[in-house]
FIMITOR-358710 format. One line per 2 residues: number of its first residue (from 1); for each residue x negated, y negated, z negated of N, C-alpha, C. Coordinates in nm, 2 decimals. Layout:
BEGIN
NUM> X:Y:Z:X:Y:Z:X:Y:Z; ...
***
This chain:
BEGIN
1> 1.09:-3.98:0.74:1.06:-3.90:0.62:1.17:-3.83:0.59; 1.30:-3.86:0.60:1.40:-3.78:0.55:1.41:-3.65:0.62
3> 1.38:-3.65:0.76:1.39:-3.52:0.83:1.28:-3.43:0.79; 1.16:-3.46:0.75:1.05:-3.39:0.70:1.09:-3.32:0.57
5> 1.14:-3.42:0.48:1.20:-3.36:0.36:1.31:-3.25:0.36; 1.40:-3.27:0.45:1.50:-3.18:0.47:1.45:-3.04:0.52
7> 1.34:-3.05:0.62:1.28:-2.94:0.67:1.21:-2.87:0.56; 1.14:-2.94:0.49:1.06:-2.87:0.38:1.15:-2.81:0.27
9> 1.27:-2.88:0.23:1.35:-2.82:0.14:1.43:-2.71:0.21; 1.46:-2.69:0.33:1.52:-2.58:0.39:1.43:-2.46:0.41
11> 1.30:-2.47:0.40:1.20:-2.37:0.43:1.20:-2.28:0.30; 1.20:-2.15:0.32:1.18:-2.05:0.22:1.08:-1.95:0.26
13> 1.01:-1.90:0.16:0.90:-1.81:0.18:0.98:-1.68:0.23; 0.91:-1.61:0.34:0.97:-1.50:0.38:0.99:-1.39:0.28
15> 1.08:-1.34:0.26:1.13:-1.23:0.17:1.09:-1.08:0.22; 1.04:-1.00:0.14:1.01:-0.86:0.18:1.13:-0.78:0.18
17> 1.14:-0.68:0.26:1.25:-0.59:0.27:1.23:-0.50:0.14; 1.32:-0.51:0.04:1.31:-0.43:-0.08:1.31:-0.28:-0.05
19> 1.39:-0.24:0.04:1.39:-0.09:0.09:1.27:-0.05:0.14; 1.21:-0.12:0.22:1.06:-0.08:0.28:0.96:-0.07:0.17
21> 0.97:-0.17:0.07:0.87:-0.17:-0.04:0.90:-0.04:-0.13; 1.02:-0.02:-0.15:1.05:0.11:-0.23:1.00:0.22:-0.16
23> 1.02:0.23:-0.03:0.98:0.36:0.05:0.83:0.37:0.04; 0.75:0.25:0.06:0.61:0.27:0.05:0.55:0.30:-0.09
25> 0.62:0.24:-0.19:0.59:0.28:-0.33:0.62:0.43:-0.36; 0.73:0.48:-0.32:0.75:0.62:-0.34:0.66:0.70:-0.26
27> 0.62:0.66:-0.15:0.52:0.76:-0.07:0.39:0.74:-0.14; 0.35:0.64:-0.19:0.22:0.62:-0.26:0.22:0.72:-0.39
29> 0.34:0.71:-0.46:0.35:0.80:-0.58:0.35:0.95:-0.55; 0.41:0.98:-0.43:0.40:1.13:-0.41:0.28:1.17:-0.34
31> 0.22:1.09:-0.28:0.07:1.13:-0.23:-0.04:1.13:-0.33; -0.02:1.03:-0.42:-0.11:1.04:-0.54:-0.09:1.17:-0.63
33> 0.03:1.21:-0.64:0.06:1.34:-0.70:0.01:1.46:-0.64; 0.02:1.45:-0.50:-0.03:1.56:-0.42:-0.17:1.58:-0.42
35> -0.26:1.46:-0.43:-0.40:1.46:-0.44:-0.45:1.52:-0.57; -0.37:1.49:-0.69:-0.41:1.55:-0.81:-0.37:1.70:-0.82
37> -0.28:1.73:-0.74:-0.25:1.89:-0.74:-0.35:1.96:-0.65; -0.40:1.90:-0.56:-0.50:1.95:-0.46:-0.62:1.98:-0.53
39> -0.66:1.87:-0.61:-0.79:1.88:-0.67:-0.80:1.99:-0.78; -0.69:2.05:-0.82:-0.70:2.15:-0.91:-0.73:2.28:-0.86
41> -0.72:2.29:-0.72:-0.75:2.42:-0.65:-0.89:2.42:-0.58; -0.94:2.53:-0.55:-1.07:2.56:-0.48:-1.06:2.62:-0.35
43> -1.14:2.61:-0.27:-1.16:2.67:-0.14:-1.14:2.59:-0.03; -1.15:2.65:0.09:-1.17:2.56:0.22:-1.02:2.50:0.24
45> -0.91:2.57:0.22:-0.79:2.53:0.25:-0.75:2.40:0.16; -0.78:2.43:0.04:-0.76:2.31:-0.06:-0.83:2.18:-0.03
47> -0.95:2.21:0.01:-1.05:2.09:0.05:-0.99:2.01:0.17; -0.95:2.11:0.27:-0.88:2.04:0.38:-0.75:1.96:0.35
49> -0.67:2.02:0.28:-0.54:1.96:0.23:-0.57:1.84:0.14; -0.67:1.83:0.07:-0.71:1.71:-0.01:-0.74:1.60:0.09
51> -0.83:1.64:0.17:-0.89:1.54:0.26:-0.77:1.47:0.34; -0.67:1.56:0.38:-0.56:1.51:0.47:-0.46:1.42:0.37
53> -0.45:1.46:0.24:-0.37:1.38:0.14:-0.44:1.25:0.12; -0.55:1.25:0.10:-0.63:1.12:0.08:-0.63:1.03:0.20
55> -0.64:1.09:0.31:-0.64:1.00:0.45:-0.49:0.94:0.44; -0.39:1.02:0.42:-0.24:0.96:0.43:-0.23:0.86:0.32
57> -0.29:0.88:0.21:-0.27:0.78:0.10:-0.34:0.65:0.15; -0.47:0.65:0.19:-0.53:0.53:0.24:-0.46:0.47:0.34
59> -0.39:0.52:0.44:-0.32:0.48:0.55:-0.20:0.41:0.47; -0.13:0.46:0.38:-0.02:0.41:0.32:-0.05:0.28:0.23
61> -0.16:0.30:0.17:-0.22:0.17:0.10:-0.22:0.06:0.20; -0.29:0.09:0.32:-0.31:-0.02:0.42:-0.17:-0.08:0.46
63> -0.09:0.01:0.49:0.05:-0.02:0.54:0.13:-0.11:0.43; 0.10:-0.08:0.31:0.17:-0.16:0.19:0.10:-0.30:0.20
65> -0.03:-0.31:0.20:-0.09:-0.43:0.21:-0.04:-0.52:0.32; -0.04:-0.47:0.44:0.01:-0.55:0.55:0.17:-0.59:0.53
67> 0.24:-0.50:0.45:0.38:-0.51:0.43:0.40:-0.66:0.34; 0.31:-0.66:0.25:0.31:-0.79:0.16:0.23:-0.92:0.22
69> 0.19:-0.89:0.34:0.13:-1.00:0.42:-0.03:-1.02:0.39; -0.09:-0.93:0.34:-0.24:-0.93:0.30:-0.31:-0.86:0.43
71> -0.43:-0.90:0.43:-0.52:-0.84:0.54:-0.58:-0.72:0.50; -0.56:-0.60:0.53:-0.62:-0.49:0.49:-0.75:-0.47:0.54
73> -0.78:-0.55:0.64:-0.92:-0.52:0.72:-1.03:-0.57:0.64; -1.01:-0.65:0.53:-1.12:-0.69:0.44:-1.17:-0.58:0.35
75> -1.10:-0.47:0.34:-1.15:-0.35:0.28:-1.20:-0.25:0.37; -1.33:-0.20:0.34:-1.40:-0.12:0.42:-1.32:0.02:0.43
77> -1.34:0.10:0.53:-1.28:0.23:0.54:-1.33:0.32:0.41; -1.23:0.38:0.36:-1.26:0.48:0.25:-1.28:0.42:0.11
79> -1.25:0.28:0.10:-1.26:0.21:-0.03:-1.12:0.21:-0.08; -1.07:0.30:-0.13:-0.93:0.33:-0.20:-0.92:0.25:-0.32
81> -1.03:0.25:-0.40:-1.01:0.17:-0.52:-0.98:0.02:-0.50; -1.05:-0.04:-0.41:-1.03:-0.18:-0.38:-0.89:-0.21:-0.31
83> -0.84:-0.11:-0.23:-0.70:-0.12:-0.19:-0.60:-0.11:-0.29; -0.62:-0.02:-0.39:-0.52:0.00:-0.49:-0.52:-0.13:-0.58
85> -0.66:-0.18:-0.61:-0.66:-0.30:-0.70:-0.59:-0.42:-0.63; -0.61:-0.43:-0.50:-0.54:-0.55:-0.43:-0.39:-0.54:-0.45
87> -0.35:-0.41:-0.42:-0.19:-0.40:-0.44:-0.15:-0.42:-0.58; -0.22:-0.37:-0.67:-0.19:-0.37:-0.81:-0.18:-0.52:-0.86
89> -0.29:-0.60:-0.80:-0.29:-0.74:-0.84:-0.17:-0.81:-0.78; -0.10:-0.77:-0.68:0.02:-0.83:-0.62:0.15:-0.77:-0.70
91> 0.12:-0.70:-0.81:0.23:-0.65:-0.89:0.29:-0.51:-0.86; 0.22:-0.44:-0.76:0.29:-0.32:-0.72:0.26:-0.20:-0.82
93> 0.34:-0.13:-0.83:0.32:0.00:-0.93:0.37:0.13:-0.85; 0.30:0.23:-0.87:0.35:0.35:-0.81:0.31:0.46:-0.90
***
């Protein structure tokens, strides 16, 4: 029993790389700002740019969920709201 207790006492939850967390949160903040700016414009180029920014935003949300150890596959493609809620529930802000 002593060996098991020592093993359990020495076990620690894996820690997240704080620099990677900061990088992902910064990228999410930048992309969400880009989406807001794009939505203020009209035309084909603005629509194309918005679509690209939204795609990058969703990809970054999924990378962030994987970074914290969550399964991003439970969220269907294009369901940005549930991805954002999942990250926010884990204490993320951007």
